[in-house]
N, C-alpha and C positions, 0 to 999 in steps of 0.2 A: 504494500500500500504506500503510495507516494504521499509524502508529507513535507511541507515547507514551513519552517518556523522562523519568523523574523524577530529580531530584538535589537536593542541598542538605542531606540528613540528616547526622546525626552524634551524637556524645556531648556532652551538655550537662547542667549542674547544674540542680536545681530552681530555678525563677525566671528561668532563662535564656531566650534567644531563638534562633530559627532561621528562615531563609527558604527554603522549598522552591520549586523550579521544575519545570515540566513543559513540555517542548518537544514540540509536536505537529507531525506531518508527515502528508501524505496527505489532509488535509482542512483546511478553514478553521475555526479554533477560534471565530472570531467568530460563526459561524452557528449555534452550538449552546449550550445550557446546559452548563456545565462544572462538575465537582465534584471535591472531594478526599474520599478515603476513608481510614479508619484500620483497620488490622488488628493488634490487640494480640497478643502471643504466645499461641498456642494457641486463639485465638478467631476468630470470623467477622469479615469485613470490614464496616464500618459507614460510613454517610455522615456527614461532619462539616461540609461547607460546599459551597454551590452559588452560582454566579453565572450569571444568565440572559444570554441573548444581548443583552438591553437594559441589562445592568449591575446589575440588582437582585440583592442578596445575601441568603442565608439561612444559618443556622448551627444546629448541634445545640446544645442547652442546655449541654452539657459544655464547649464551647469559646467560647460567646458572650462577647464582651468581651475575649477573649484572642487569638483568631485572626482574621486578615483575609484574605479571598480577593480576588484581583484578576487582571486579564488585560492583556496587552500584545498587541493585535491585530496590530500591525505586525511583532512578533517571533514571532507565533503561539505565545505562551507564557503559561502559567497560573502563578500564584504563590500561595503560602500563607505569610503572615507569622505566625509562632507566637511569642507572648510569654507571659511568666509560666508557663513550662512546668512541668508536674506529672509525678510518677512515672507516673501512669496515661495520660499521653500517649505513653508508650513503645510502639513498634510500627513496622510498615511502612506507609508512606503511598503511596497510589496516586492518580492522576488518571484521569478518564474523562469523555467526553461523556455526557449523559443524554438519553434519549428515552423518553417514556411512563413517567417515574419509574424508569427502570432504566438501568444502564450500557449504553452502546451498542457500544463496540469491545472488542477483546481487550485484556487487561490488559498493562501494561508490567511492568518488573521491580520497580518501587517503589523507595523510598528509606527506609533504616532510621533511625529516630529513637530514641535511647536517653537517657532522663532518669534520671540517677543521681548520687548524691553520693559 
């Protein structure tokens, strides 16, 4: 049974940092492109960062230069280092594998990030 468990969110001031984690079970994370998604309050979920099975990374323009996606294949865990956080980064963050440019598995519960002064 596939399970995705996100953690690491919290309340942070603008300019601060957080590191999100996504522990995967039921599949080998290293075999798939993996992505982080952001769902702002009252809005749809959008893709923010992807890491390929080969380690190539891509980012939405809104987070380029501030966020870094990485993976630890031995721990079957995906990470998102978030620096220079902005108010508009507030929302719930989810991870998922990607197949044919779409999320592959059922969503986890996500982790809440709130950027506030």
